[in-house]
C-alpha positions as CSV (number, residue, x, y, z in Angstrom):
1,M,24.0,8.1,-13.6
2,S,21.9,10.6,-11.7
3,N,22.7,14.2,-12.1
4,L,22.9,17.1,-9.6
5,L,19.2,18.0,-10.1
6,S,18.1,14.6,-8.8
7,Y,19.9,15.3,-5.5
8,I,18.5,18.8,-5.3
9,V,14.9,17.6,-5.9
10,L,15.2,14.9,-3.3
11,F,16.6,17.2,-0.6
12,S,14.2,20.0,-1.5
13,F,11.2,17.8,-1.1
14,P,10.7,18.6,2.6
15,F,10.0,22.3,1.6
16,L,7.3,21.1,-0.7
17,A,5.9,18.9,2.1
18,V,5.7,21.9,4.4
19,I,3.8,23.9,1.7
20,L,1.4,21.0,1.2
21,F,0.7,20.7,5.0
22,N,0.2,24.4,5.4
23,R,-2.1,24.8,2.4
24,L,-4.1,21.5,2.6
25,G,-4.0,20.6,6.3
26,A,-2.8,17.5,8.0
27,T,-5.1,14.9,6.3
28,K,-4.6,16.0,2.7
29,G,-1.0,16.9,3.5
30,I,-0.2,13.2,4.3
31,I,-1.9,12.0,1.2
32,W,-0.2,14.4,-1.2
33,T,3.2,14.1,0.4
34,I,3.2,10.4,0.0
35,L,1.6,10.5,-3.5
36,A,3.8,13.3,-4.9
37,G,7.0,11.7,-3.5
38,Y,6.2,8.4,-5.1
39,L,5.1,9.7,-8.5
40,F,7.7,12.5,-9.1
41,L,10.9,12.0,-7.0
42,P,13.8,10.2,-8.7
43,V,14.3,6.5,-8.1
44,R,17.9,7.4,-7.7
45,P,19.8,8.7,-5.8
46,V,19.8,6.1,-3.1
47,I,22.1,7.4,-0.4
48,D,23.7,4.8,1.9
49,L,25.2,6.6,4.9
50,P,28.2,4.8,6.4
51,V,26.4,4.3,9.7
52,P,25.2,0.8,10.6
53,G,21.5,0.5,11.0
54,L,20.5,3.7,9.2
55,P,18.0,3.3,6.2
56,Y,18.7,4.2,2.7
57,I,17.8,7.8,1.9
58,D,15.5,7.6,-1.2
59,K,12.1,8.4,-2.6
60,T,10.5,6.1,0.0
61,F,12.2,7.3,3.1
62,V,12.1,11.1,2.5
63,P,8.3,11.5,2.0
64,A,7.5,9.1,4.8
65,L,9.8,11.0,7.2
66,C,8.4,14.4,6.1
67,A,4.8,13.3,6.6
68,L,5.6,11.8,10.1
69,I,7.3,15.0,11.3
70,L,4.8,17.4,9.9
71,V,1.8,15.5,11.1
72,G,3.3,15.5,14.6
73,V,3.8,19.3,14.4
74,A,0.3,19.8,13.1
75,Q,-1.1,17.6,15.9
76,R,0.8,19.6,18.6
77,R,-0.5,22.8,17.1
78,E,-4.1,21.6,17.3
79,L,-3.6,20.5,20.9
80,R,-2.1,23.8,21.9
81,L,-5.0,25.7,20.2
82,A,-7.5,23.5,22.0
83,A,-5.9,24.1,25.3
84,I,-6.0,27.9,24.7
85,A,-9.7,27.6,23.8
86,R,-10.4,25.7,27.0
87,R,-8.7,28.3,29.1
88,R,-10.5,31.1,27.4
89,A,-13.9,29.4,27.8
90,G,-13.1,28.8,31.5
91,S,-12.1,32.4,32.2
92,E,-15.4,33.6,30.6
93,G,-17.5,31.3,32.7
94,Q,-18.5,29.2,29.7
95,Q,-18.6,25.5,29.5
96,S,-15.3,24.1,28.4
97,P,-15.3,22.6,24.9
98,D,-15.3,18.8,24.9
99,G,-11.8,17.7,24.2
100,A,-12.3,14.1,25.1
101,E,-11.2,11.5,22.7
102,T,-13.7,9.3,21.0
103,P,-13.7,5.6,21.8
104,A,-12.1,4.9,18.4
105,E,-9.3,7.4,19.2
106,R,-8.7,5.8,22.6
107,S,-8.5,2.4,21.1
108,R,-5.1,0.9,20.7
109,G,-6.1,-0.9,17.6
110,W,-7.1,-4.5,16.7
111,W,-4.8,-7.0,18.4
112,L,-4.4,-9.0,15.3
113,V,-3.2,-6.1,13.3
114,N,-0.7,-5.2,16.1
115,L,0.5,-8.8,16.0
116,L,1.1,-8.7,12.3
117,V,2.9,-5.4,12.6
118,F,5.2,-6.9,15.3
119,V,6.0,-9.9,13.2
120,A,6.7,-7.7,10.1
121,I,9.2,-5.7,12.2
122,A,10.7,-8.5,14.2
123,G,10.7,-11.1,11.4
124,P,13.7,-9.5,9.6
125,V,15.7,-9.8,12.8
126,V,15.1,-13.6,12.9
127,T,16.1,-13.7,9.2
128,T,19.3,-11.9,9.9
129,L,20.2,-14.1,12.9
130,T,19.6,-17.3,10.9
131,N,21.7,-16.3,7.9
132,A,25.1,-15.7,9.4
133,E,26.8,-18.4,7.2
134,P,28.6,-17.3,4.0
135,L,27.4,-18.4,0.6
136,F,29.6,-19.6,-2.2
137,R,28.7,-18.1,-5.6
138,G,31.0,-19.9,-8.0
139,V,34.4,-18.2,-7.5
140,R,32.8,-15.5,-5.3
141,T,32.0,-15.8,-1.6
142,Q,29.1,-13.8,-0.2
143,A,29.5,-13.0,3.5
144,G,26.8,-13.8,6.0
145,F,24.8,-11.2,7.9
146,Q,26.2,-9.5,11.0
147,L,24.3,-8.4,14.1
148,Y,24.2,-4.8,13.0
149,D,22.4,-5.9,9.8
150,A,19.4,-6.7,12.0
151,G,19.2,-3.0,12.9
152,R,19.0,-1.9,9.3
153,A,16.4,-4.6,8.6
154,V,14.2,-3.3,11.4
155,V,14.5,0.3,10.2
156,T,13.9,-0.7,6.6
157,A,10.7,-2.5,7.7
158,L,9.6,0.6,9.7
159,V,10.2,2.9,6.7
160,M,8.2,0.5,4.4
161,L,5.3,0.5,6.9
162,M,5.3,4.2,7.7
163,P,2.5,5.1,5.2
164,F,0.5,2.3,6.8
165,F,1.0,3.7,10.3
166,L,0.2,7.3,9.2
167,A,-3.0,6.3,7.3
168,R,-4.1,3.9,10.0
169,K,-4.1,6.8,12.6
170,Y,-4.9,9.9,10.6
171,L,-6.7,8.7,7.4
172,S,-9.3,6.4,9.0
173,T,-12.4,8.7,8.5
174,V,-14.8,8.8,5.6
175,E,-13.7,12.3,4.8
176,A,-10.1,11.1,4.5
177,H,-11.2,8.3,2.2
178,R,-12.9,10.8,-0.1
179,A,-9.7,12.9,-0.1
180,I,-7.7,9.8,-1.1
181,I,-10.1,9.0,-3.9
182,W,-10.0,12.6,-5.3
183,A,-6.2,12.7,-5.0
184,F,-5.9,9.6,-7.1
185,V,-8.2,11.2,-9.7
186,V,-6.1,14.3,-10.0
187,A,-2.9,12.4,-10.0
188,V,-4.0,9.9,-12.7
189,L,-4.9,12.8,-15.0
190,V,-1.4,14.2,-14.8
191,Y,0.2,10.8,-15.2
192,M,-2.0,10.0,-18.2
193,L,-0.8,13.1,-20.0
194,L,2.8,12.3,-19.2
195,S,2.3,8.7,-20.3
196,L,0.8,9.8,-23.6
197,Y,4.0,11.8,-24.2
198,E,6.3,8.8,-23.5
199,V,4.1,6.4,-25.6
200,R,4.7,8.7,-28.6
201,M,8.1,10.2,-27.9
202,A,9.9,7.4,-26.0
203,P,10.2,7.0,-22.2
204,T,12.8,9.7,-21.7
205,L,11.3,12.2,-19.2
206,N,13.3,10.7,-16.3
207,R,16.5,10.7,-18.3
208,K,16.0,14.3,-19.5
209,L,15.2,15.5,-16.0
210,Y,17.3,13.4,-13.7
211,G,20.0,12.1,-16.0
212,F,19.4,8.3,-16.0
213,F,17.0,5.6,-17.2
214,A,15.7,3.6,-14.2
215,H,15.4,0.1,-15.9
216,D,16.2,-2.0,-19.0
217,W,15.4,0.0,-22.1
218,R,14.4,-3.1,-24.1
219,Q,11.6,-4.0,-21.7
220,H,9.9,-0.7,-22.6
221,I,10.0,-1.0,-26.4
222,R,6.7,-2.2,-27.8
223,R,5.3,-2.7,-31.3
224,G,4.2,0.6,-32.6
225,G,5.3,2.6,-29.6
226,Y,6.7,2.5,-26.1
227,R,5.7,1.5,-22.6
228,P,6.0,4.7,-20.3
229,I,8.1,4.5,-17.2
230,L,8.0,8.2,-16.1
231,F,9.6,8.5,-12.6
232,T,9.0,5.0,-11.3
233,E,11.2,1.9,-11.3
234,H,9.4,0.1,-14.1
235,G,6.6,0.7,-16.6
236,L,4.5,-2.0,-14.9
237,R,4.3,0.3,-11.8
238,V,3.0,3.1,-14.0
239,A,0.4,0.7,-15.4
240,I,-1.0,-0.4,-12.1
241,F,-1.1,3.2,-10.8
242,L,-3.1,4.1,-13.9
243,A,-5.4,1.2,-13.2
244,M,-5.9,2.4,-9.6
245,G,-6.5,5.9,-10.8
246,I,-9.1,4.9,-13.4
247,I,-10.9,2.9,-10.7
248,A,-10.8,6.0,-8.4
249,T,-12.3,8.1,-11.2
250,A,-15.2,5.7,-11.6
251,V,-15.7,5.7,-7.8
252,S,-15.7,9.5,-7.6
253,A,-18.5,9.6,-10.1
254,R,-20.7,8.0,-7.4
255,L,-19.7,10.3,-4.6
256,P,-22.6,12.6,-3.6
257,E,-20.3,15.7,-3.3
258,Q,-19.2,15.1,-7.0
259,A,-22.7,15.0,-8.4
260,K,-22.1,18.2,-10.4
261,R,-19.0,16.6,-12.0
262,K,-20.5,13.2,-12.5
263,T,-21.1,13.6,-16.3
264,W,-17.6,14.9,-16.8
265,L,-16.0,12.1,-14.7
266,L,-17.9,9.4,-16.7
267,L,-17.0,11.0,-20.0
268,G,-13.4,11.3,-18.8
269,L,-13.2,7.5,-18.4
270,I,-13.2,7.1,-22.2
271,P,-10.0,9.0,-23.0
272,L,-8.4,7.5,-19.9
273,F,-9.0,4.0,-21.2
274,I,-7.8,4.9,-24.7
275,V,-4.5,6.3,-23.3
276,F,-4.2,3.3,-20.9
277,W,-4.6,0.9,-23.8
278,M,-1.8,2.7,-25.6
279,T,0.6,2.1,-22.7
280,K,0.6,-1.6,-23.7
281,S,0.2,-3.2,-20.3
282,L,-2.4,-5.9,-20.8
283,G,-2.5,-7.2,-17.2
284,S,-3.2,-3.9,-15.5
285,F,-5.6,-2.9,-18.3
286,M,-7.7,-6.1,-17.8
287,I,-7.8,-5.3,-14.0
288,A,-9.2,-1.9,-14.7
289,C,-11.7,-3.4,-17.2
290,V,-13.0,-5.8,-14.5
291,F,-13.1,-3.3,-11.6
292,V,-14.4,-0.2,-13.2
293,P,-17.9,-1.7,-13.9
294,I,-18.0,-3.0,-10.4
295,A,-17.2,0.5,-9.1
296,L,-19.9,2.1,-11.3
297,F,-22.8,-0.3,-10.9
298,V,-22.4,-2.8,-8.0
299,P,-23.7,-2.0,-4.4
300,M,-21.1,-1.3,-1.8
301,R,-21.5,-4.5,0.2
302,T,-21.3,-6.6,-2.9
303,Q,-18.2,-4.7,-4.0
304,V,-16.6,-5.6,-0.7
305,L,-17.6,-9.3,-0.9
306,V,-16.1,-9.6,-4.4
307,S,-12.9,-7.9,-3.3
308,A,-12.8,-10.3,-0.3
309,V,-12.9,-13.3,-2.6
310,F,-9.9,-11.9,-4.6
311,A,-8.1,-11.0,-1.3
312,L,-8.5,-14.5,0.1
313,V,-7.2,-16.1,-3.1
314,I,-4.2,-13.8,-3.0
315,L,-3.5,-14.5,0.7
316,L,-3.6,-18.3,0.0
317,Y,-2.0,-18.1,-3.4
318,P,1.3,-19.8,-2.5
319,M,-0.6,-22.8,-1.0
320,L,-3.0,-22.9,-3.9
321,R,0.0,-22.7,-6.4
322,G,1.8,-25.5,-4.6
323,A,-1.3,-27.7,-4.5
324,G,-1.8,-27.2,-8.3
325,W,-5.1,-25.4,-7.9
326,I,-4.1,-22.4,-9.9
327,P,-4.7,-23.1,-13.6
328,V,-1.3,-21.8,-14.8
329,D,-1.6,-23.7,-18.1
330,R,-4.9,-22.1,-19.0
331,I,-3.4,-18.7,-18.1
332,V,-0.5,-19.2,-20.4
333,S,-2.8,-20.4,-23.2
334,F,-5.0,-17.3,-22.8
335,A,-1.9,-15.1,-23.0
336,A,-0.8,-17.0,-26.1
337,S,-4.2,-16.3,-27.7
338,V,-3.6,-12.5,-27.2
339,E,0.1,-12.4,-28.1
340,E,2.8,-15.0,-28.3
341,Q,5.3,-12.7,-26.7
342,R,3.1,-12.3,-23.6
343,A,2.7,-16.1,-23.3
344,E,6.5,-16.5,-23.4
345,S,6.9,-13.9,-20.7
346,M,4.2,-15.6,-18.5
347,Q,5.8,-19.0,-19.0
348,F,9.3,-17.5,-18.1
349,R,7.8,-16.1,-14.9
350,L,6.2,-19.3,-13.8
351,E,9.4,-21.3,-14.4
352,N,11.4,-18.8,-12.3
353,E,8.8,-19.0,-9.6
354,D,9.3,-22.8,-9.4
355,I,13.0,-22.4,-9.1
356,L,12.8,-19.7,-6.4
357,L,10.2,-21.7,-4.4
358,E,12.5,-24.7,-4.3
359,R,15.2,-22.5,-2.8
360,A,12.8,-20.8,-0.4
361,A,11.8,-24.3,0.9
362,L,15.3,-24.7,2.3
363,K,14.6,-21.9,4.8
364,P,10.8,-21.7,5.0
365,L,10.3,-19.9,8.3
366,A,12.4,-16.7,8.0
367,G,13.9,-16.9,4.5
368,W,17.3,-16.1,3.2
369,G,17.4,-12.3,3.6
370,G,18.2,-9.7,1.1
371,Q,21.4,-8.9,-0.9
372,G,20.5,-11.6,-3.4
373,R,21.0,-14.5,-1.0
374,W,17.6,-15.9,-1.9
375,L,18.4,-16.0,-5.6
376,V,19.7,-19.1,-7.5
377,F,23.1,-19.1,-9.1
378,D,24.9,-21.6,-11.2
379,E,28.4,-23.0,-10.7
380,R,30.0,-19.9,-12.4
381,G,28.2,-17.5,-10.2
382,E,25.7,-16.4,-12.8
383,K,22.0,-15.9,-11.9
384,E,19.7,-18.7,-12.9
385,S,16.5,-17.0,-11.6
386,I,14.8,-13.7,-12.1
387,P,12.1,-12.7,-9.7
388,D,8.9,-10.9,-10.7
389,G,6.0,-11.4,-8.3
390,R,6.1,-9.7,-4.9
391,W,4.8,-12.8,-3.2
392,V,7.7,-15.0,-4.2
393,I,10.2,-12.2,-3.4
394,T,8.8,-11.9,0.1
395,I,8.8,-15.7,0.7
396,G,12.4,-16.0,-0.6
397,Q,13.7,-13.1,1.5
398,Y,11.7,-13.4,4.7
399,G,10.0,-16.8,4.6
400,W,6.5,-17.5,5.8
401,L,6.9,-15.1,8.7
402,G,7.4,-12.3,6.2
403,Y,4.8,-13.4,3.8
404,L,1.9,-13.8,6.3
405,S,2.7,-10.6,8.1
406,E,3.0,-8.5,4.9
407,F,0.1,-9.9,2.9
408,G,-1.9,-10.3,6.1
409,L,-1.7,-6.6,6.7
410,L,-2.6,-5.9,3.1
411,T,-5.6,-8.2,3.0
412,L,-6.9,-8.3,6.6
413,S,-8.9,-5.1,6.4
414,I,-10.7,-6.3,3.2
415,L,-11.6,-9.6,4.7
416,A,-12.7,-8.1,8.0
417,I,-14.9,-5.5,6.3
418,A,-16.5,-8.2,4.1
419,W,-17.1,-10.4,7.2
420,R,-19.0,-7.6,8.9
421,R,-20.4,-5.9,5.8
422,K,-24.0,-6.3,7.0
423,T,-23.4,-4.3,10.2
424,L,-21.0,-1.7,8.8
425,E,-22.1,1.5,7.1
426,I,-19.8,1.2,4.0
427,G,-19.7,4.4,2.1
428,V,-18.8,4.9,-1.6
429,A,-15.3,6.2,-0.8
430,T,-14.5,3.3,1.5
431,G,-15.9,0.7,-0.9
432,G,-13.8,2.4,-3.6
433,L,-10.6,2.1,-1.6
434,V,-11.4,-1.6,-1.1
435,L,-11.5,-2.0,-4.9
436,I,-8.4,0.0,-5.4
437,L,-6.4,-2.0,-2.9
438,T,-7.7,-5.3,-4.3
439,A,-6.6,-4.3,-7.8
440,N,-3.1,-3.5,-6.5
441,L,-3.0,-6.9,-4.7
442,I,-3.9,-8.8,-7.8
443,D,-0.9,-7.1,-9.6
444,L,1.4,-8.3,-6.8
445,I,1.0,-11.9,-8.0
446,P,2.8,-11.4,-11.4
447,N,4.6,-8.2,-10.5
448,S,6.4,-6.5,-7.6
449,G,4.4,-3.3,-7.5
450,L,4.2,-2.9,-3.7
451,T,4.5,0.8,-3.2
452,P,3.9,3.4,-0.5
453,L,0.5,4.0,-2.1
454,T,-0.4,0.4,-1.4
455,W,0.4,0.7,2.3
456,L,-1.4,4.1,2.4
457,V,-4.7,2.6,1.2
458,A,-4.3,-0.5,3.4
459,G,-3.7,1.6,6.4
460,A,-6.7,3.9,5.7
461,L,-9.0,0.9,5.5
462,T,-7.5,-0.8,8.6
463,G,-7.9,2.4,10.6
464,W,-11.5,2.8,9.4
465,Y,-12.4,-0.7,10.4
466,E,-10.8,-0.4,13.8
467,R,-12.8,2.8,14.4
468,Q,-16.0,1.1,13.5
469,R,-15.1,-1.9,15.6
470,A,-14.3,0.2,18.6
471,A,-17.4,2.4,18.2
472,K,-19.7,-0.7,18.2
473,A,-17.9,-2.2,21.1
474,V,-18.5,0.8,23.4
475,P,-22.3,0.5,23.6
476,E,-22.1,-3.2,24.2
477,R,-19.7,-2.7,27.1
478,A,-21.8,0.2,28.4
479,S,-24.9,-1.9,28.4
480,K,-23.1,-4.7,30.3
481,T,-21.9,-2.3,32.9
482,R,-25.3,-0.5,33.3
483,Q,-27.3,-3.7,33.7
484,P,-25.7,-4.7,37.1
485,M,-26.1,-1.2,38.4
486,M,-29.8,-1.2,37.5
487,E,-30.3,-4.5,39.1
488,R,-28.6,-3.3,42.3
489,K,-30.9,-0.2,42.3
490,S,-34.0,-2.4,41.9
491,L,-32.9,-4.7,44.6
492,A,-32.2,-1.8,47.0
493,A,-35.7,-0.4,46.3
494,T,-37.3,-3.7,47.0
495,R,-35.5,-4.0,50.3
496,T,-36.6,-0.5,51.2
497,R,-40.3,-1.3,50.5
498,R,-40.0,-4.4,52.6
499,I,-38.7,-2.5,55.6
């Protein structure tokens, strides 16, 4: 059970967010508020206020709300200072500074992204309304959803997407992408040191600090050591963050502004990989081994193309899995060649996926909803299924509406950037974020590591692509509007000469 300190830390976090925004500015303030909240706030407490429709107050809600409020305050301050500067310039007879918005800032965003956002928010309402019937779990009866549950479903979706919204609007520049990359580098160094401690001394930091262990202790015991869990929900989430951080370190070595640190960053990859191997998370370690060489040596446009292939497979994975085009038997055989225990774990996950997909097929459009309604129980009311992959969790809870909206938002920016890679100026930081997001998406197939950091990176890439798309559309529209005017002037001059 969580102790008093966990509540104090959770409710003191807004003060830390204020300090971050004041010291670092709005852009870095958003990044570090979301990043610090996810990495160091306690998984519990989860406070459920007795008011229908309100979200849970936890480590996801508090940082997102703090970032939203503080970036609004920072934006109003900038607008007020700009208005004062314009008034002073006017009183001194100088030309007023240009405060006009750029075409990308005026743009309302790509319509397809807006459609997916609408479906992601409205889809849970459809799920709630189509699951009003009670379910019988052996001797226990589970009540159906009421109308007020739709309100909480919408608010929960908004909280989940808040990092995406913030990054889409405020982290859509190349400078913001560089700040995200460097924030991952700093954060992974801290988390590697903490992971090294838990590998040797047991995963007890969260219990010592906050008074509880967040998951099953047995899943974090490994031969010759432990799997670190730190302040997350599971050790696998620590592993995928370490993989994303190592990829960011490789990307930062290619940034022009980090030229003086390039040697140290490259040398730092060696101890990072050693510690990462000691955390005993083979899947995430293999992801890092694949993407770090790509980040170091492959050109940007090729990086994006490779990432798009992975993203397309992930987006179509349920269809490919159902059609038998995913070589699951070979995957299990490969895991068995590494370690028999890993093969058994993989086989167990695949069997559970089949069970859960059969139940999801009964309500394919909007799913069964949360509160365990989408799980399979036996006649005694005992669970017969244990979910792991985020994709099967989403399909079971929210059906194809939820899956296509959620994974569509996560993969669309990668696919769009790859489609127009020859016309876009893809920088090192932007290409690096594409690799980091792709690595996280691959992990969502076997695991459930969809975090605020995933949405932050996806939002930053989506916003950047929308800015590029809007900036390229303006000259085209301008040329189309200028051409008729030039033709009219030429026609008028011809008539004048005739007269």
